[in-house]
C-alpha positions in Angstrom: -0.1 -0.2 -0.1 1.4 3.4 -0.6 2.0 6.0 1.9 0.4 8.6 0.7 -3.1 6.4 0.4 -3.1 5.8 4.1 -5.2 8.5 5.0 -7.8 8.1 2.6 -7.8 4.4 3.2 -8.1 5.0 6.9 -11.0 7.1 6.4 -12.9 4.7 4.0 -12.2 2.2 7.0 -13.5 4.1 9.8 -16.4 5.4 7.7 -17.4 2.3 6.7 -17.2 0.8 9.9 -19.6 3.7 11.2 -21.9 2.8 8.5 -22.0 -1.1 9.7 -22.0 0.2 13.1 -25.0 2.5 12.9 -26.8 0.2 10.6 -26.5 -2.7 12.7 -28.0 -0.7 15.8 -30.9 0.9 13.7 -31.8 -2.9 12.1 -31.3 -4.9 15.6 -32.4 -4.3 19.2 -29.7 -2.6 21.1 -29.1 -4.9 23.9 -25.3 -5.7 23.7 -23.7 -2.8 25.2 -22.4 -2.4 29.1 -20.9 0.8 29.8 -18.9 1.4 33.2 -17.3 5.2 34.1 -14.8 3.4 36.4 -13.9 -0.1 37.1 -16.4 -1.6 39.7 -15.3 -2.9 43.0 -18.2 -4.2 44.2 -18.6 -8.3 44.8 -21.1 -10.0 42.4 -23.2 -12.4 44.4 -23.4 -15.9 43.3 -27.0 -16.2 43.7 -29.3 -17.5 40.6 -32.5 -16.1 39.5 -35.5 -18.1 40.6 -39.0 -17.7 41.7 -38.0 -18.8 45.4 -36.3 -16.6 48.1 -32.5 -17.0 47.3 -29.9 -16.1 49.5 -27.7 -13.2 48.4 -24.2 -12.5 49.4 -23.4 -9.0 50.3 -19.7 -8.4 50.3 -18.2 -4.8 51.1 -15.0 -2.9 51.6 -16.3 -1.8 55.2 -18.5 -4.8 56.3 -17.7 -8.5 57.1 -19.4 -10.6 54.2 -22.7 -12.0 55.5 -25.5 -14.2 54.0 -28.9 -12.2 54.1 -32.4 -13.8 53.6 -33.4 -11.5 50.8 -36.8 -11.0 49.4 -38.3 -12.9 46.4 -36.1 -10.4 44.4 -36.7 -12.6 41.2 -39.9 -13.4 42.0 -43.2 -12.3 40.3 -44.9 -9.4 40.8 -48.8 -9.0 42.1 -50.8 -9.3 39.2 -51.3 -6.1 37.4 -54.5 -3.9 38.4 -56.0 -1.0 37.1 -57.0 -0.2 41.1 -56.0 3.3 41.8 -56.1 4.2 45.1 -54.3 7.9 44.9 -53.4 10.2 42.1 -50.9 12.9 42.5 -51.7 15.9 40.0 -48.9 18.4 39.0 -48.3 21.1 36.5 -46.0 19.2 34.6 -46.7 15.4 35.3 -49.6 12.9 36.9 -48.8 9.9 38.4 -51.1 7.1 39.7 -50.7 5.0 42.7 -52.1 1.5 42.6 -53.5 -0.8 45.4 -50.3 -2.1 45.9 -48.6 1.0 46.9 -46.8 1.4 43.6 -46.7 4.2 41.0 -48.4 2.3 38.3 -48.8 5.2 35.8 -46.8 8.0 34.9 -47.4 11.0 32.1 -45.4 14.3 31.7 -47.7 16.6 30.6 -45.2 19.3 28.5 -46.3 19.2 25.0 -43.2 17.7 24.0 -43.9 14.7 25.7 -46.3 13.1 23.2 -46.7 10.1 21.0 -47.6 10.0 17.5 -51.2 10.4 18.4 -50.7 13.4 20.3 -51.4 11.6 23.6 -49.3 12.0 26.5 -46.7 9.3 26.8 -47.0 6.9 29.5 -43.7 6.2 30.9 -44.2 2.7 32.6 -44.9 -0.8 30.5 -47.5 -2.1 32.6 -46.1 -5.5 32.3 -42.9 -4.9 34.0 -42.0 -4.0 37.8 -43.4 -0.9 38.9 -41.5 1.9 41.5 -42.0 1.5 44.5 -42.7 -2.2 45.0 -41.8 -3.8 48.2 -40.3 -7.3 48.2 -40.1 -8.6 51.8 -37.2 -11.2 53.1 -39.7 -13.8 54.7 -41.3 -15.5 51.5 -44.6 -16.2 53.5 -44.8 -12.4 54.3 -43.8 -11.5 51.0 -46.7 -13.4 49.3 -49.2 -12.4 51.7 -48.2 -8.5 50.8 -48.7 -9.3 47.3 -52.1 -10.5 48.1 -53.0 -7.5 50.7 -54.0 -4.0 49.5 -52.7 -0.6 50.6 -55.2 2.1 51.8 -53.9 5.9 50.8 -55.1 8.6 53.3 -56.2 10.5 50.0 -57.4 9.7 46.8 -56.4 12.9 44.9 -53.4 15.0 45.7 -52.9 18.4 43.8 -49.3 20.0 43.7 -49.3 23.7 42.8 -46.2 25.3 43.8 -45.7 23.7 47.2 -45.0 19.9 48.0 -47.8 17.7 48.8 -47.9 14.5 50.9 -50.0 11.4 50.9 -49.7 8.3 53.1 -50.0 4.6 52.0 -50.8 2.0 54.7 -50.4 -2.0 54.3 -51.9 -4.2 57.4 -50.2 -7.4 56.9 -50.9 -10.3 59.6 -47.5 -10.0 61.5 -46.8 -5.8 60.7 -47.9 -2.9 59.2 -45.9 -1.1 56.7 -46.1 2.4 56.0 -45.1 4.7 53.1 -45.2 8.4 53.6 -44.7 10.1 50.2 -43.8 13.7 49.8 -44.4 15.2 46.1 -42.8 18.2 44.8 -43.4 20.2 41.4 -40.2 19.4 39.7 -40.9 15.6 39.7 -38.9 14.5 42.7 -40.3 13.1 45.8 -39.2 12.1 49.3 -39.9 8.7 50.8 -40.3 7.9 54.4 -41.0 4.0 54.9 -41.3 2.1 57.8 -42.5 -0.9 59.3 -43.9 -1.0 63.0 -42.4 -4.6 63.6 -38.6 -5.5 62.7 -38.6 -6.8 59.0 -35.9 -6.7 56.3 -37.5 -5.6 53.0 -36.5 -4.2 49.3 -37.4 -1.1 47.7 -37.0 -0.9 43.9 -37.6 1.9 41.4 -38.8 -0.3 38.9 -38.1 -1.4 35.7 -36.9 1.3 33.6 -39.2 3.5 31.7 -40.6 2.2 28.2 -41.5 5.7 26.4 -39.2 5.3 23.7 -38.8 2.7 21.2 -36.2 3.8 18.7 -33.5 1.7 17.7 -30.3 3.8 17.5 -27.5 3.0 19.4 -29.0 3.8 22.7 -28.5 3.1 26.4 -31.4 1.6 28.2 -30.6 -0.1 31.8 -29.8 0.6 35.2 -27.1 3.0 36.6 -25.8 3.2 40.1 -23.6 5.6 41.5 -21.6 4.8 44.8 -20.2 7.6 47.4 -16.6 7.0 45.7 -18.2 8.1 42.2 -17.6 5.0 41.0 -20.8 4.3 38.0 -21.7 1.0 37.2 -24.0 0.8 34.2 -25.7 -2.2 32.9 -28.0 -2.3 29.9 -31.1 -4.4 28.9 -29.7 -8.0 28.0 -26.5 -7.7 29.8 -27.2 -8.7 33.2 -26.0 -12.0 34.1 -26.4 -12.6 38.0 -27.0 -10.7 40.8 -24.5 -7.5 41.9 -24.4 -6.1 45.3 -23.2 -2.4 45.5 -22.7 -1.2 48.8 -22.9 2.9 49.4 -24.9 3.6 46.7 -26.1 7.2 46.2 -27.9 7.2 43.2 -29.9 4.2 41.9 -31.6 4.6 38.3 -33.7 2.6 36.3 -33.3 4.6 32.8 -34.3 5.0 29.0 -33.5 7.1 26.6 -34.8 10.3 27.8 -36.7 9.4 31.0 -35.7 7.4 34.4 -37.1 6.5 37.5 -34.4 6.9 40.1 -33.8 6.7 44.1 -30.8 8.9 45.7 -29.6 9.4 49.2 -26.5 11.4 49.4 -26.2 11.7 53.2 -26.8 8.0 54.3 -25.7 6.0 51.1 -28.2 2.8 50.1 -27.4 -0.9 49.9 -28.3 -2.2 46.6 -29.0 -5.5 44.9 -28.9 -5.5 41.3 -31.0 -8.5 40.4 -31.8 -10.0 36.9 -35.1 -10.5 35.4 -35.8 -13.4 32.8 -34.8 -11.3 30.1 -31.4 -10.4 31.4 -32.6 -6.9 32.0 -31.1 -5.2 35.3 -33.7 -4.7 38.2 -32.2 -2.6 41.2 -33.6 -3.1 44.6 -32.7 -0.9 47.7 -32.4 -2.8 51.4 -34.5 -1.2 54.0 -33.8 -2.6 57.6 -37.5 -1.8 59.1 -37.0 1.7 58.2 -35.8 4.5 56.1 -35.6 8.0 54.4 -34.8 8.6 51.1 -35.4 10.3 47.8 -37.1 9.7 44.6 -37.4 11.3 41.1 -39.5 10.1 38.3 -39.2 12.2 35.0 -37.2 13.4 32.1 -33.3 13.4 32.1 -33.5 17.1 31.8 -29.9 18.8 33.1 -31.3 21.8 34.4 -34.2 19.9 36.5 -31.5 17.5 37.6 -28.8 19.8 38.6 -31.4 22.1 40.5 -32.8 19.2 42.4 -29.0 18.2 43.5 -26.1 18.6 41.4 -25.0 15.3 41.6 -28.3 13.9 40.1 -26.7 15.2 36.8 -24.4 11.9 36.9 -27.7 9.8 36.2 -27.4 11.3 32.7 -26.0 8.6 30.8 -24.0 9.1 27.3 -22.8 5.8 27.0 -19.3 4.6 25.7 -18.5 8.6 25.4 -19.8 9.9 28.7 -16.3 11.3 29.8 -16.5 13.4 26.5 -20.1 13.3 25.7 -20.9 15.4 29.0 -18.6 18.1 28.9 -19.7 18.6 25.1 -23.1 19.0 26.1 -22.2 21.5 28.9 -20.2 23.4 26.4 -23.6 23.2 24.0 -26.1 23.8 27.3 -23.6 27.1 27.8 -23.9 28.1 24.1 -27.8 27.6 24.2 -28.3 29.8 27.0 -26.9 32.5 25.2 -28.5 31.9 21.8 -31.9 30.3 23.2 -32.1 27.8 20.1 -30.4 24.3 20.1 -30.0 24.0 16.6 -27.7 27.0 16.8 -26.2 26.0 19.3 -25.4 22.6 17.6 -23.8 24.8 14.5 -22.1 27.1 16.7 -20.5 24.1 18.8 -19.8 22.5 15.4 -18.0 25.8 14.6 -15.8 25.7 18.1 -14.7 22.3 17.4 -13.5 23.0 13.9 -11.4 26.1 15.1 -9.8 24.0 17.8 -8.9 21.3 15.4 -8.0 23.4 12.6 -4.0 23.5 13.0 -4.1 19.9 13.1 -6.2 19.8 10.3 -4.4 22.4 8.4 -0.9 20.4 8.7 -2.6 17.3 7.9 -4.4 18.5 5.0 -1.2 20.4 3.6 0.8 16.9 4.1 -1.9 15.3 2.1 -1.5 17.9 -1.0 2.2 17.4 -0.7 2.0 13.4 -1.3 -0.1 13.9 -4.1 2.4 16.3 -5.7 5.2 13.9 -4.9 2.9 10.7 -6.4 5.0 10.6 -9.4 8.3 11.0 -7.5 7.2 7.9 -5.3 6.4 5.5 -7.9 9.6 6.0 -9.5 11.4 5.3 -6.3 9.4 2.1 -6.2 10.2 1.0 -9.4 13.9 1.7 -9.1 14.1 0.2 -5.5 11.1 -2.2 -5.4 13.6 -5.2 -4.8 15.5 -3.6 -2.2 12.5 -2.7 0.8 15.1 -1.1 3.0 16.6 1.2 0.2 13.0 2.1 -1.0 11.9 3.2 2.4 15.2 5.4 3.3 14.6 7.0 -0.4 11.0 7.8 0.5 11.8 9.2 3.8 14.5 11.3 2.4 11.9 12.4 -0.1 9.3 13.3 2.2 11.9 15.2 4.5 13.3 17.4 1.7 9.6 18.4 0.6 8.2 18.9 4.4 5.5 15.8 3.6 4.5 13.6 6.7 2.7 10.2 5.4 0.9 10.3 8.8 0.1 14.0 8.7 -3.5 13.5 7.1 -4.5 10.7 9.7 -4.2 12.3 13.1 -7.2 14.8 12.6 -9.3 12.3 11.2 -8.7 10.1 14.3 -9.4 12.9 16.9 -12.8 13.5 14.7 -14.0 10.1 15.3 -14.2 10.2 19.3 -15.6 14.0 18.8 -18.2 12.6 16.4 -19.3 9.7 18.5 -19.6 11.8 21.6 -22.2 14.2 19.7 -23.7 11.2 18.4 -24.8 10.3 21.8 -25.5 13.8 23.2 -27.7 14.5 20.2 -29.3 11.1 20.6 -29.7 11.0 24.1 -30.1 14.7 25.5 -33.6 15.2 26.3 -33.4 19.0 25.5 -33.4 18.0 21.8 -37.2 16.8 22.4 -39.3 19.3 20.5 -36.7 21.6 19.9 -37.4 23.6 16.7 -34.6 25.1 14.7 -35.6 27.0 11.7 -38.9 26.8 9.3 -39.5 23.2 8.9 -37.3 21.9 11.5 -39.8 21.8 14.7 -38.3 18.9 16.5 -34.5 18.4 16.5 -35.0 14.7 18.0 -37.1 13.7 15.1 -36.1 13.0 11.4 -36.3 16.1 8.6 -39.9 16.1 7.8 -38.6 16.7 4.3 -35.6 14.9 4.1 -34.0 18.5 3.3 -31.3 18.2 5.8 -30.1 14.3 4.5 -30.1 15.6 1.0 -28.0 18.5 1.8 -25.6 16.5 3.7 -25.5 14.1 0.5 -24.3 16.9 -1.6 -22.4 18.6 0.9 -20.3 15.3 1.2 -19.8 14.7 -2.3 -18.5 18.1 -3.0 -16.0 17.8 -0.2 -14.7 14.6 -2.0 -14.2 16.3 -5.0 -12.0 18.9 -3.7 -9.9 16.7 -1.5 -6.9 15.5 -2.6 -7.4 11.6 -3.4 -4.4 9.2 -4.7 -6.5 6.4 -4.4 -5.5 3.8 -7.0 -7.6 0.9 -6.3 -10.8 0.7 -8.6 -12.9 -1.1 -5.9 -12.1 1.5 -3.0 -12.6 4.4 -5.6 -16.0 3.2 -6.0 -17.2 2.5 -2.5 -15.8 6.1 -1.8 -17.4 7.3 -4.7 -20.9 6.3 -3.6 -20.5 6.7 -0.1 -22.4 10.2 -0.1 -25.1 8.1 -1.3 -24.8 5.4 1.4 -24.3 8.0 4.3 -27.6 9.9 3.0 -29.7 6.7 3.0 -28.7 6.1 6.3 -29.3 9.6 8.0 -32.9 10.1 6.2 -34.8 8.8 9.1 -32.1 10.2 11.7 -32.6 12.7 14.3 -32.5 16.4 12.4 -30.3 17.6 15.1 -27.6 15.0 14.0 -27.7 15.3 10.2 -27.6 19.0 11.2 -24.3 18.7 12.6 -22.9 16.7 9.9 -24.1 19.2 7.4 -22.5 22.1 9.4 -19.5 20.1 9.6 -19.4 19.5 5.8 -20.0 22.6 5.1 -16.9 23.8 7.3 -14.8 21.5 5.9 -15.5 22.4 2.6 -14.8 25.9 3.3 -11.6 25.0 5.0 -10.0 22.6 2.2 -10.7 25.7 -0.2 -8.6 27.6 2.0 -6.1 25.3 2.1 -6.0 24.5 -1.2 -5.3 28.2 -1.8 -2.8 28.1 0.5 -1.1 25.3 -1.0 -1.3 27.0 -4.4 0.5 29.9 -2.8 3.0 27.6 -1.3 3.9 25.9 -4.7 4.6 29.4 -6.1 6.9 30.1 -3.4 8.5 26.9 -3.7 9.0 27.3 -7.3 10.2 30.8 -7.1 12.7 29.9 -4.4 13.9 26.9 -6.5 14.3 29.8 -9.5 16.3 31.9 -7.4 18.5 29.0 -6.2 19.4 28.1 -9.7 20.0 31.4 -10.7 22.6 31.5 -7.9 24.2 28.4 -8.8 
């Protein structure tokens, strides 16, 4: 392979890998990613899943290992019921509590949280485990609890600008369980749960919300953050066996945009992550007779979570590239605070990235231009020294050094753009702020596809133009053909992608075209200068 072709071949390989990855994620369910911000130090339990009451080993750094008779964490929930004993009505949400003391329904009332039929989206799947479900450590008591309804001290709770409280009571044969729930206008709530007699039980934030059914590269599942800042994220389908995590400050069951979570930054929780029949994670917080903690149900909107408690923003999950996506999003959020429009924020952020990477891009593209001009000379060297690789490489290096060309110079900017793109990809797919966010004219929702496919077509056309003006030294006919049709392939894939993501790519292409025109002119001036200096050198000689 000719060294001057390396950057183009690398770009082609990375681009095709991207297409395969995006295509695979779009046409198949996304259940294959497990992501952790740091190495998890907690011990995995050896319990297996069954409908009985297993023993789960809990091991922490601060307490000795003990066997604890847990609730039937993997057992069936009580039969689904439509019996509602309390309704919590706020300006931006409505919750319904069923007769087993669980939040069986949650709807967000802002206009952007609507389905295709313009109905308010229901966050929870009625066939899954609901938030605030209790599992007792005693299997007999557990079965009784699944048959005994709660009572509520009031059936309708209205929340205006102040919090409101509802008390739920379940009277069992050997004890009485009380849940005192205080709900706030922003979607968070306080939990004061207690038993009048000593008992070990578990409380769950439920199975993750199920409001989004897109098949993009998304992370859906459970997240636990402990007091040391270690975050364990397990995606649906990846849970293999139970996992015990001590000193947890956040326990979140999350979907693309929404989450049901418990949190306590003062008295960390002891969490057991169990597995359901489809290898999805379920989180349970251990309660010894009584506990006070906090909960949240709603969208993972950065400003809302930060206003409740700054550390709650750790529950915003962007997948593999969270370490880059999170600071990128914060910069975009800062830009948005000034311009007031997420479309323009995307454009300005893309411009900022281009400016930061321009020095490297300039060097890389100038090297590409030099390599293209040196192609005839490198061909001569290969023909002359082809049988002596060592001599050939020596002559090549001398040629590159003489003309200031770096065969790897064009690769670094491309490599740097890959994590940048994937980080932005995750931001623009996962950020709740993009839902219902307009840009201009026909783009009324950056989280949805372009209804008229204008942006994808512009993207394909700009990619084609970018190819035309970018130096290309490919000699392989197959690679040339693939690269030629690449804009068409990308246009096809991006037809149904969120408009915000396509807007980023269009902006990046247009800026790259402008950048390439500038570098092409700069190189022409460079060649004229080199020719003039060469002529003067000859005349002096």
